Each structure stands twice: as C-alpha cells, then as structure tokens.
Backbone bond lengths (Angstrom), bond angles and torsions (degrees), N, CA, C in turn:
res aa  C-N    CA-C-N  psi(-1)  N-CA   C-N-CA  omega(-1)  CA-C   N-CA-C  phi
1 M - - - 1.469 - - 1.531 109.22 -
2 N 1.327 117.54 118.23 1.455 121.80 179.05 1.518 109.50 -84.83
3 M 1.333 116.20 125.76 1.459 120.20 -177.24 1.517 110.07 -116.01
4 D 1.343 115.44 146.30 1.457 118.89 175.00 1.526 109.00 -85.44
5 K 1.324 115.74 -179.64 1.465 121.10 -174.50 1.530 112.30 -58.64
6 D 1.343 116.45 -44.58 1.469 120.12 -179.09 1.526 111.09 -63.87
7 E 1.336 116.71 -38.87 1.463 120.15 -179.70 1.532 111.20 -68.69
8 I 1.328 116.85 -37.10 1.469 120.55 176.63 1.527 109.83 -64.08
9 M 1.337 116.98 -41.78 1.471 120.61 178.17 1.520 110.71 -64.16
10 F 1.338 116.48 -39.05 1.464 120.08 178.95 1.525 110.42 -64.52
11 Q 1.325 116.81 -43.17 1.463 120.55 178.08 1.531 110.49 -60.09
12 K 1.330 116.87 -42.89 1.473 120.67 179.40 1.519 110.73 -62.94
13 R 1.333 116.58 -36.76 1.470 120.50 178.97 1.532 110.50 -64.04
14 L 1.331 116.78 -42.02 1.460 120.05 178.48 1.527 111.11 -64.77
15 I 1.306 116.58 -41.61 1.472 120.82 178.39 1.530 110.24 -62.52
16 E 1.341 116.49 -38.03 1.471 120.35 178.34 1.533 110.96 -67.80
17 L 1.327 118.24 -40.16 1.471 120.71 176.92 1.525 110.38 -61.68
18 S 1.323 116.40 -38.36 1.461 120.95 177.21 1.525 110.78 -64.17
19 R 1.333 116.06 -41.45 1.476 120.29 179.90 1.535 110.81 -64.38
20 I 1.337 116.28 -42.23 1.475 119.96 -179.75 1.524 110.53 -63.01
21 A 1.350 116.26 -42.63 1.468 119.56 178.68 1.529 110.53 -59.17
22 Y 1.315 116.67 -41.39 1.470 121.81 -178.06 1.527 111.93 -70.44
23 T 1.331 116.89 -47.47 1.471 119.40 -173.17 1.525 112.77 -77.00
24 R 1.342 117.58 -32.53 1.476 120.09 -177.26 1.528 112.56 -97.85
25 G 1.339 116.80 -10.60 1.458 119.11 179.95 1.511 113.61 69.22
26 I 1.344 116.56 32.58 1.464 120.97 -179.61 1.530 109.26 -125.75
27 V 1.333 116.18 160.82 1.459 120.76 174.75 1.528 108.36 -83.27
28 T 1.331 117.31 131.34 1.462 121.11 176.23 1.526 109.15 -117.44
29 F 1.337 114.90 149.08 1.464 120.86 -175.33 1.524 111.06 -125.71
30 S 1.326 115.27 147.49 1.460 121.15 168.83 1.521 108.44 -89.62
31 D 1.338 116.01 179.75 1.463 120.39 164.72 1.532 107.61 -78.74
32 F 1.328 116.98 -176.28 1.466 120.05 174.17 1.526 108.89 -66.99
33 M 1.308 116.49 134.75 1.462 121.81 -178.96 1.520 110.64 -108.29
34 N 1.333 115.69 141.30 1.454 119.58 174.71 1.530 109.90 -83.98
35 L 1.329 116.78 -177.51 1.460 120.42 -175.02 1.524 112.25 -60.80
36 N 1.329 116.54 -41.98 1.454 119.16 -179.24 1.530 110.83 -65.11
37 E 1.322 116.71 -40.27 1.468 120.74 179.91 1.527 111.56 -68.52
38 L 1.338 116.67 -37.68 1.464 119.70 175.34 1.528 110.48 -63.00
39 N 1.320 115.91 -38.08 1.464 119.33 177.90 1.533 110.85 -64.12
40 I 1.334 116.84 -39.88 1.474 120.23 176.55 1.522 110.06 -59.74
41 L 1.337 116.50 -44.51 1.471 120.55 178.17 1.522 110.91 -58.91
42 H 1.332 116.38 -49.90 1.462 120.35 -173.61 1.526 112.79 -69.31
43 T 1.328 117.51 -17.21 1.464 119.76 -178.17 1.532 112.95 -106.19
44 I 1.342 117.74 6.92 1.462 119.64 172.96 1.533 108.14 -67.93
45 P 1.326 118.37 128.61 1.472 119.81 177.95 1.528 110.96 -55.23
46 K 1.334 116.52 134.41 1.466 120.91 -173.03 1.527 112.68 -56.67
47 H 1.337 117.51 -33.15 1.467 118.87 -177.26 1.527 112.56 -69.32
48 Q 1.351 117.58 -13.27 1.461 120.23 179.26 1.527 112.36 -87.46
49 L 1.322 116.72 -12.96 1.462 120.76 179.13 1.529 109.49 -102.34
50 Q 1.314 116.05 127.94 1.466 120.07 -176.25 1.521 113.01 -91.60
51 S 1.320 117.20 -6.77 1.466 120.31 179.94 1.520 109.27 -140.13
52 R 1.323 115.89 157.30 1.457 120.07 176.46 1.526 108.89 -76.07
53 Y 1.310 116.02 165.83 1.459 118.27 -178.46 1.519 110.97 -143.68
54 E 1.329 114.68 159.73 1.451 123.56 172.34 1.527 107.64 -133.56
55 T 1.329 116.45 153.36 1.465 119.83 176.53 1.525 109.15 -122.69
56 Y 1.337 115.22 151.47 1.469 120.21 -177.62 1.517 108.55 -161.57
57 G 1.329 115.59 145.45 1.460 119.80 179.51 1.514 113.90 -131.36
58 G 1.340 117.24 17.31 1.461 120.29 177.43 1.515 113.53 110.33
59 Y 1.348 116.82 -23.71 1.463 122.10 175.25 1.525 106.38 -157.86
60 H 1.305 117.28 163.61 1.462 119.00 -166.24 1.525 114.35 -70.68
61 L 1.333 118.18 -14.48 1.461 120.54 179.11 1.530 112.89 -104.57
62 A 1.322 117.27 11.28 1.472 120.13 -174.65 1.524 111.25 -59.13
63 E 1.323 115.29 139.02 1.458 120.66 178.53 1.519 110.54 -87.00
64 R 1.303 117.67 -48.32 1.470 121.45 176.06 1.524 107.39 -88.09
65 Q 1.317 117.03 126.15 1.465 120.63 -174.48 1.526 111.36 -137.06
66 M 1.325 114.67 156.16 1.462 122.09 169.83 1.522 108.41 -95.51
67 V 1.328 115.56 155.27 1.460 119.77 170.65 1.532 107.91 -107.99
68 A 1.314 115.54 137.94 1.465 122.73 172.25 1.522 107.12 -112.30
69 F 1.324 116.54 118.70 1.461 120.57 173.74 1.526 107.87 -90.32
70 L 1.330 115.87 129.01 1.462 121.02 -169.40 1.534 110.78 -113.17
71 P 1.343 117.22 130.82 1.462 119.71 176.57 1.526 110.92 -68.77
72 D 1.320 116.71 157.63 1.476 120.87 -178.32 1.521 111.79 -57.86
73 A 1.331 116.03 -46.18 1.475 120.30 -178.33 1.526 108.75 -100.92
74 L 1.326 115.46 77.50 1.462 119.95 -178.90 1.523 108.35 -82.27
75 Y 1.337 116.00 112.06 1.466 120.20 -172.65 1.533 112.80 -113.25
76 Y 1.323 117.87 11.97 1.462 119.36 178.70 1.529 109.49 -144.28
77 D 1.347 114.76 154.44 1.463 119.64 175.10 1.528 108.98 -73.15
78 Y 1.310 116.85 140.63 1.462 118.94 -179.17 1.518 110.09 -121.04
79 H 1.306 114.71 155.26 1.467 122.63 -176.40 1.523 107.86 -126.41
80 Y 1.318 116.59 126.11 1.466 119.01 175.00 1.529 108.27 -62.64
81 P 1.339 117.35 136.29 1.473 120.48 -171.78 1.527 113.70 -81.37
82 F 1.343 115.43 55.00 1.463 118.64 174.49 1.523 109.06 -146.89
83 Q 1.330 115.63 163.91 1.458 121.80 179.33 1.530 109.36 -134.84
84 A 1.325 115.64 159.48 1.457 121.14 173.84 1.527 108.31 -93.34
85 V 1.317 115.75 132.67 1.462 120.07 175.54 1.530 108.85 -125.03
86 E 1.311 115.50 148.85 1.463 121.14 176.77 1.516 108.70 -109.55
87 I 1.325 115.45 130.44 1.463 121.61 176.71 1.519 107.07 -110.06
88 S 1.321 116.43 121.81 1.471 119.65 -175.55 1.527 110.45 -136.54
89 P 1.328 117.28 148.22 1.468 120.43 176.22 1.528 110.65 -61.99
90 V 1.302 115.94 142.63 1.463 120.08 176.27 1.525 109.14 -63.91
91 N 1.328 115.64 -36.55 1.468 120.60 179.06 1.534 108.22 -133.44
92 Q 1.336 116.42 103.38 1.464 120.69 -178.06 1.527 112.23 -57.52
93 R 1.300 116.38 -33.11 1.471 120.74 -175.16 1.530 111.90 -61.16
94 F 1.342 116.79 -34.89 1.471 120.54 -177.21 1.524 112.56 -105.37
95 A 1.336 117.31 11.96 1.463 120.74 -175.86 1.522 111.93 -78.55
96 E 1.332 115.90 145.65 1.461 121.18 172.41 1.529 108.86 -79.25
97 G 1.307 115.53 165.89 1.461 119.72 174.25 1.519 109.93 -82.73
98 L 1.322 116.68 85.33 1.466 120.98 -174.56 1.525 111.27 -76.64
99 T 1.316 115.87 142.84 1.462 122.09 -177.52 1.523 111.10 -105.59
100 H 1.334 114.91 171.50 1.469 121.40 174.47 1.526 109.95 -52.73
101 R 1.324 116.84 -44.53 1.469 120.98 -179.50 1.520 111.77 -62.30
102 D 1.345 117.07 -38.61 1.469 120.64 179.02 1.536 110.89 -61.71
103 Y 1.345 116.34 -47.59 1.466 120.05 -178.69 1.528 110.90 -65.26
104 L 1.324 116.64 -45.42 1.456 120.25 179.92 1.521 111.15 -61.83
105 G 1.332 115.96 -45.77 1.462 120.03 -179.12 1.519 112.34 -61.98
106 A 1.327 116.78 -39.80 1.464 120.52 -178.90 1.527 111.28 -64.28
107 V 1.320 116.46 -40.76 1.475 119.83 179.51 1.528 110.55 -69.68
108 M 1.333 116.87 -43.70 1.462 118.86 -179.05 1.527 111.95 -68.85
109 N 1.323 117.07 -26.05 1.465 120.22 175.41 1.528 112.11 -67.15
110 L 1.320 116.94 -16.24 1.468 121.67 175.09 1.528 111.15 -85.49
111 G 1.330 116.43 4.80 1.458 120.32 177.44 1.520 114.45 91.52
112 I 1.335 116.83 14.96 1.467 121.16 -178.66 1.530 109.50 -88.47
113 E 1.322 117.03 131.33 1.461 120.78 176.72 1.529 110.38 -74.99
114 R 1.337 115.72 149.62 1.471 120.57 -178.51 1.527 111.66 -60.06
115 C 1.324 118.16 -33.84 1.464 121.13 -177.14 1.526 112.97 -69.42
116 K 1.329 117.59 -9.64 1.470 120.78 177.52 1.521 111.34 -90.22
117 L 1.346 117.14 -4.03 1.461 122.26 -177.57 1.518 110.21 -116.60
118 G 1.326 115.37 139.48 1.454 120.51 174.03 1.513 110.44 -93.83
119 D 1.319 116.69 -145.86 1.460 121.49 -179.58 1.525 111.29 -66.28
120 I 1.330 115.20 152.78 1.461 123.03 172.94 1.525 106.82 -125.60
121 M 1.335 117.43 121.06 1.465 121.53 178.82 1.525 110.78 -117.87
122 I 1.320 116.33 134.15 1.463 121.76 178.84 1.526 108.56 -98.15
123 D 1.330 116.92 130.24 1.461 120.28 -177.71 1.517 109.50 -149.92
124 N 1.334 116.17 117.29 1.472 121.69 177.56 1.523 113.42 53.30
125 G 1.320 116.40 41.71 1.460 119.89 176.80 1.508 114.89 83.87
126 N 1.333 117.60 -4.59 1.468 121.51 177.03 1.526 109.45 -110.43
127 A 1.323 116.26 166.03 1.461 120.58 175.74 1.521 108.92 -124.02
128 L 1.318 116.15 137.64 1.461 122.83 172.46 1.516 106.46 -106.59
129 M 1.331 116.70 126.85 1.457 121.72 -174.63 1.527 109.78 -134.06
130 F 1.336 115.80 141.07 1.468 120.77 175.62 1.527 107.88 -101.84
131 L 1.332 114.70 134.21 1.455 121.05 -166.69 1.522 110.00 -143.98
132 R 1.337 117.37 139.25 1.468 120.35 179.05 1.529 110.38 -58.81
133 D 1.348 115.40 144.17 1.467 122.01 -175.17 1.526 113.17 -49.67
134 E 1.337 115.74 -45.58 1.465 119.30 -171.36 1.530 113.09 -69.77
135 L 1.333 117.30 -8.55 1.459 120.43 -178.05 1.522 113.48 -105.67
136 V 1.333 117.14 -8.23 1.467 120.21 -173.25 1.526 111.18 -61.50
137 A 1.325 117.98 -48.57 1.469 120.63 -178.41 1.529 110.46 -63.65
138 Y 1.328 116.73 -39.38 1.462 121.12 -179.30 1.536 110.77 -62.58
139 I 1.332 116.05 -46.36 1.472 120.40 179.53 1.523 110.41 -65.42
140 T 1.335 116.67 -42.90 1.469 120.74 -179.80 1.523 111.20 -58.17
141 D 1.337 116.12 -39.33 1.467 120.43 -177.13 1.526 113.51 -80.74
142 N 1.342 117.29 -28.93 1.464 119.43 -168.05 1.526 115.54 -111.92
143 L 1.332 117.41 -17.29 1.467 118.09 178.95 1.532 108.04 -90.47
144 T 1.314 116.00 98.06 1.470 120.77 -175.39 1.532 112.70 -119.53
145 R 1.326 116.50 -12.89 1.462 118.93 -177.17 1.527 109.49 -149.47
146 I 1.334 116.47 135.80 1.459 122.43 172.22 1.522 106.92 -125.67
147 R 1.342 115.74 119.98 1.460 121.18 -168.74 1.526 108.88 53.05
148 H 1.342 117.73 -117.85 1.476 118.82 -179.13 1.523 111.92 -105.37
149 T 1.329 117.26 11.68 1.456 121.23 -174.84 1.531 111.15 -104.86
150 S 1.318 116.76 125.82 1.468 120.94 174.43 1.522 108.70 -73.99
151 V 1.336 116.62 134.43 1.458 120.53 -176.91 1.519 110.78 -130.22
152 Q 1.335 114.07 162.49 1.465 121.02 175.11 1.528 107.96 -130.66
153 V 1.337 115.70 151.84 1.460 121.46 -177.29 1.515 109.19 -119.96
154 S 1.332 117.04 132.23 1.465 120.74 177.52 1.523 109.43 -135.86
155 V 1.334 116.50 148.27 1.465 121.53 179.67 1.524 108.58 -80.49
156 K 1.340 116.32 134.46 1.466 121.98 178.96 1.530 108.35 -97.82
157 H 1.323 117.31 94.99 1.466 120.73 -176.21 1.523 112.39 -77.29
158 E 1.331 117.43 -23.92 1.461 119.58 -168.64 1.531 113.22 -98.27
159 L 1.351 118.93 5.78 1.462 120.11 -177.95 1.521 111.11 -61.26
160 Q 1.313 115.86 131.71 1.456 121.31 -178.38 1.525 111.00 -96.17
161 A 1.332 116.14 152.29 1.465 121.35 178.64 1.518 111.15 -61.73
162 E 1.348 116.39 -24.80 1.466 120.43 -178.19 1.535 112.11 -82.26
163 Y 1.336 116.73 3.40 1.465 120.63 179.16 1.535 109.44 -51.46
164 E 1.320 116.07 137.01 1.465 120.28 178.52 1.523 109.11 -134.23
165 P 1.326 117.33 125.59 1.468 119.69 177.30 1.530 110.69 -62.87
166 K 1.320 115.68 166.50 1.463 119.73 178.92 1.527 110.36 -66.74
167 Y 1.322 114.94 144.87 1.450 119.14 -179.53 1.517 110.38 -144.58
168 E 1.327 114.61 166.20 1.462 122.97 174.72 1.527 106.91 -115.63
169 E 1.327 117.30 130.28 1.464 119.72 176.30 1.521 108.70 -87.67
170 I 1.318 116.08 130.51 1.462 121.70 -179.13 1.527 107.83 -123.19
171 R 1.331 116.24 128.24 1.465 121.13 176.30 1.522 109.61 -118.48
172 G 1.313 115.17 147.10 1.458 119.49 178.08 1.505 110.17 -174.25
173 T 1.318 115.42 167.24 1.466 118.97 179.97 1.525 109.68 -98.08
174 V 1.315 115.17 141.62 1.463 121.90 178.36 1.526 108.32 -132.99
175 A 1.335 115.19 158.66 1.461 119.89 -178.50 1.525 111.45 -76.69
176 S 1.335 116.92 -25.27 1.468 121.37 -179.57 1.518 108.49 -159.26
177 V 1.328 117.19 172.84 1.464 120.58 179.49 1.527 109.85 -99.81
178 R 1.321 115.70 36.40 1.457 121.01 172.52 1.529 109.98 -69.83
179 L 1.315 115.54 155.98 1.459 120.90 -179.40 1.526 111.51 -57.59
180 D 1.335 117.89 -45.92 1.467 118.95 -175.09 1.533 112.44 -67.45
181 T 1.344 117.33 -36.69 1.462 118.30 -178.28 1.534 111.40 -72.48
182 V 1.321 117.27 -36.37 1.468 119.68 178.05 1.527 110.24 -69.91
183 L 1.334 117.41 -39.28 1.464 119.89 176.66 1.526 111.33 -60.76
184 S 1.337 116.78 -33.23 1.468 119.69 -178.35 1.523 111.95 -66.66
185 L 1.332 117.07 -21.22 1.468 120.28 174.50 1.525 110.97 -67.01
186 A 1.335 115.53 -44.78 1.467 120.60 -173.93 1.514 112.87 -83.83
187 Y 1.324 116.09 -31.65 1.463 120.54 -175.63 1.528 109.10 -123.18
188 P 1.322 117.78 107.73 1.475 121.33 -175.20 1.528 111.31 -75.10
189 L 1.338 115.61 67.68 1.461 121.55 177.66 1.524 108.79 -113.18
190 S 1.315 116.30 162.90 1.457 120.34 177.53 1.530 109.24 -67.45
191 R 1.333 115.87 157.26 1.473 120.20 178.55 1.533 110.76 -58.14
192 S 1.330 116.88 -38.18 1.474 119.97 -178.44 1.524 111.30 -65.60
193 K 1.340 116.92 -38.84 1.470 119.82 179.15 1.524 110.58 -68.92
194 L 1.336 117.72 -39.90 1.464 120.46 178.00 1.530 110.62 -65.97
195 T 1.330 116.04 -39.75 1.461 120.05 177.72 1.527 110.53 -61.54
196 A 1.321 116.42 -44.74 1.475 120.71 178.97 1.521 110.80 -62.23
197 C 1.334 116.38 -38.75 1.467 121.96 179.18 1.533 110.55 -61.58
198 I 1.321 116.54 -44.09 1.462 121.48 -178.79 1.523 110.94 -70.53
199 E 1.319 115.97 -47.74 1.469 120.03 -174.84 1.525 112.99 -70.96
200 S 1.342 117.05 -19.89 1.471 119.86 179.43 1.525 112.56 -88.54
201 G 1.331 117.22 4.28 1.464 119.99 173.90 1.512 114.78 84.53
202 R 1.343 117.25 32.71 1.465 120.08 -179.75 1.525 113.55 -104.89
203 V 1.340 117.68 -0.52 1.461 120.29 -174.19 1.534 110.65 -117.99
204 F 1.333 115.06 131.14 1.452 121.79 -179.21 1.529 108.64 -126.61
205 V 1.316 116.23 137.72 1.463 121.42 176.10 1.518 107.58 -117.21
206 N 1.335 115.87 118.63 1.473 121.92 -177.80 1.523 111.55 53.02
207 G 1.345 115.85 39.54 1.460 120.30 176.24 1.507 115.06 85.84
208 K 1.328 118.14 -5.48 1.465 120.42 -179.52 1.524 110.69 -106.84
209 L 1.326 115.55 136.73 1.454 121.29 178.60 1.524 110.07 -67.05
210 I 1.321 116.05 128.37 1.470 121.47 178.29 1.528 107.91 -122.31
211 T 1.321 117.41 123.91 1.466 120.57 -178.30 1.525 112.10 -116.77
212 S 1.333 116.91 10.98 1.466 121.18 179.33 1.518 110.91 -106.43
213 N 1.339 116.60 123.17 1.472 121.25 177.91 1.525 111.44 -57.78
214 G 1.324 116.26 -35.66 1.460 121.24 -173.57 1.507 115.00 -84.79
215 Y 1.332 117.52 8.18 1.468 119.94 178.94 1.531 109.26 -57.07
216 R 1.320 116.57 128.19 1.467 120.41 -177.14 1.522 110.36 -90.74
217 L 1.309 115.29 126.30 1.466 121.17 -175.85 1.520 111.56 -84.58
218 K 1.330 114.32 153.56 1.466 122.15 174.01 1.522 108.50 -113.99
219 E 1.315 115.91 151.47 1.464 120.74 178.78 1.523 110.10 -55.08
220 G 1.340 116.62 131.58 1.461 121.60 178.92 1.512 113.98 93.00
221 D 1.341 118.28 -3.97 1.467 120.60 179.03 1.529 110.21 -62.62
222 I 1.330 115.39 137.46 1.464 122.11 176.35 1.525 107.74 -100.16
223 I 1.316 116.78 120.42 1.468 122.21 -177.04 1.523 108.31 -111.17
224 S 1.324 116.70 121.04 1.463 121.95 178.32 1.518 109.03 -112.81
225 V 1.322 115.83 131.55 1.459 121.51 179.41 1.518 107.52 -120.01
226 R 1.318 116.51 117.77 1.453 120.04 -177.79 1.519 111.63 -55.22
227 K 1.331 115.40 131.37 1.464 125.21 177.33 1.529 113.67 70.47
228 M 1.337 117.33 4.36 1.468 120.03 178.96 1.521 112.87 -125.16
229 G 1.329 118.68 -17.21 1.454 120.61 178.45 1.515 112.20 112.12
230 R 1.323 115.32 -157.23 1.467 119.08 -177.22 1.515 110.58 -146.53
231 I 1.326 113.77 157.00 1.460 120.78 178.17 1.521 108.68 -136.62
232 I 1.322 115.24 161.13 1.466 120.73 169.62 1.518 107.45 -116.12
233 Y 1.328 114.87 131.35 1.455 120.70 177.06 1.524 107.84 -85.48
234 D 1.328 116.58 113.52 1.464 121.08 -175.90 1.529 113.82 -90.84
235 G 1.334 116.91 -2.19 1.459 119.09 173.05 1.512 114.33 103.30
236 V 1.338 113.86 -178.97 1.461 122.18 -179.03 1.530 109.88 -86.26
237 L 1.322 116.28 128.32 1.466 121.15 179.23 1.524 110.96 -88.91
238 S 1.333 116.27 -38.18 1.469 120.72 179.30 1.519 108.82 -166.33
239 E 1.330 115.06 169.18 1.465 120.43 177.74 1.522 108.24 -115.97
240 T 1.336 115.59 136.11 1.470 119.18 -179.19 1.536 110.23 -82.82
241 K 1.335 114.90 168.15 1.468 119.83 179.82 1.524 111.62 -63.92
242 K 1.323 116.45 -23.76 1.463 120.49 -179.88 1.534 112.53 -89.49
243 G 1.335 116.34 7.40 1.460 119.59 176.54 1.516 115.02 83.18
244 R 1.332 117.30 14.01 1.467 120.51 174.54 1.526 109.16 -93.02
245 Y 1.335 115.39 165.49 1.457 120.12 -174.59 1.527 110.46 -116.34
246 L 1.339 116.39 125.23 1.461 120.72 172.39 1.522 107.13 -80.86
247 T 1.323 116.00 116.19 1.464 120.69 -175.50 1.526 110.44 -122.79
248 S 1.327 114.06 163.25 1.465 120.66 -179.81 1.526 110.03 -130.99
249 V 1.334 115.52 137.65 1.460 120.61 173.97 1.524 109.00 -131.17
250 R 1.315 115.15 152.87 1.459 121.71 171.68 1.526 107.57 -104.76
251 K 1.318 116.29 121.45 1.468 121.15 178.88 1.531 108.20 -105.57
252 Y 1.322 116.46 118.49 1.466 120.05 -174.95 1.531 110.69 -81.90
253 L 1.332 114.27 136.99 1.462 121.27 -171.83 1.524 111.72 -89.54
C-alpha cells in the first residue's frame, strides 16, 4: 500500500498511541477515523503495534470509528470518549427536509473538525450524531439553526450498541459471490462502472480497502462504498437449477 506523507504521519500517530497504552498501562484513543484511516490501522504490521486494539463508533455497524489501544493488564472499565446526540427541529411542522450534508455543514460551521464527529444518520426528520465528549455542551448551546430551521440538541443516553439504521433488503440471483457481482445487486450500475469504483480505491470490506473485483465475500461482510453508502452481505439463500445463487443484501438508507 503506497501512502502519502499525511498517511505516513497518521500511521506513526497510531503506533505512538499503541506505545503509550503499553508503556503507561492506560487505554488511549484516536479521533474518529474515516474508511481510509481505518484501512491504515488494519494494515499496520502487527509487530509495530505494542498493544491490542478495538474499534467502535457508537453502534456495531458504524462506518466512522475510534480505535482504543488496550494495555495487556487492563484493570478498569473504559468508556469511548464520545456521546450520541439527537438534533431535531423545534417545530416539525415548519421544518425543511434537511440532509446529511446540511447537518454536517452546520456543525463544521461552528468550527468543529470532521475527525471529532462520527456517523450522522437521518431518521424521521431528526439526525443522530456521534460527537466527542468535550464538544457536546458546546454543540448543545450553539447549534440552534440549520438553514432556515430552528433546531434543538439533546443527548441520547439510552442508545444501544445493537442500534441499526434503516435499510432496504434486496434479493437477487448472481453468478458468484464475488464483490463486483454482489455490489451490482445494490447499485444498478454497469459492470465497467463498478469495476472502476473498486479499482480506484472506493470500496472497503470490514474496514479494509479491497481493489480486486474477484474478492469473495463471506456472510455478514460489511461493504462500504465511498459516496454511495454501505451494504451488508447476508449470504446465499439458495442455489438455482442453472447454478446461480439467490443472495440477500441489506442496503442502508
């Protein structure tokens, strides 16, 4: 994997966080990482990391996640330093149809860096957002309007790790369980466009960059496609008499 200067610096930062966790016996955390940064983490040679790690983004399907480097003798419970907040119109009746871009732009216009924010999900006119602990009070006090809509922010204390965004189940037959054929179920693009998407480094499976069309998927694999969303491959349901496979995917909305 060829990395540019910024990516090399990011890798060194992760290795340093791992070293601190090991030498001081404490849990260390990164900021929220995007798909490319998660791929850098997952491809660091194991001998360069002095401690084991776990990643989490607020729920088990989160795309943007933090890494926690854990010391060998972990003797205390640890908490990822972020919270879930809900952003909702003060008056739903007069609210605009706000998009992911609207919510993200409004928060970043307050001077918040993207790495301090996790996933943003839109549901029934509200947004659920994951945010670093130290910014929650600031956002609650200062985010009062998005475009022309007055909004309010509240902390979601009861969100469960099993939370799952809304999705559409798609079933169809494919010739094989290759990455490109399964993607063609969820995204009605030509084979050439899907191939270009994969080969240009826009597709990640379980956080790892995959650039091979023929990559064979396993049941439960999470596939993220930059600027197009993500799906979960739920596996083969049956095989047809012609040797094709009836498969199912969940496409997140």
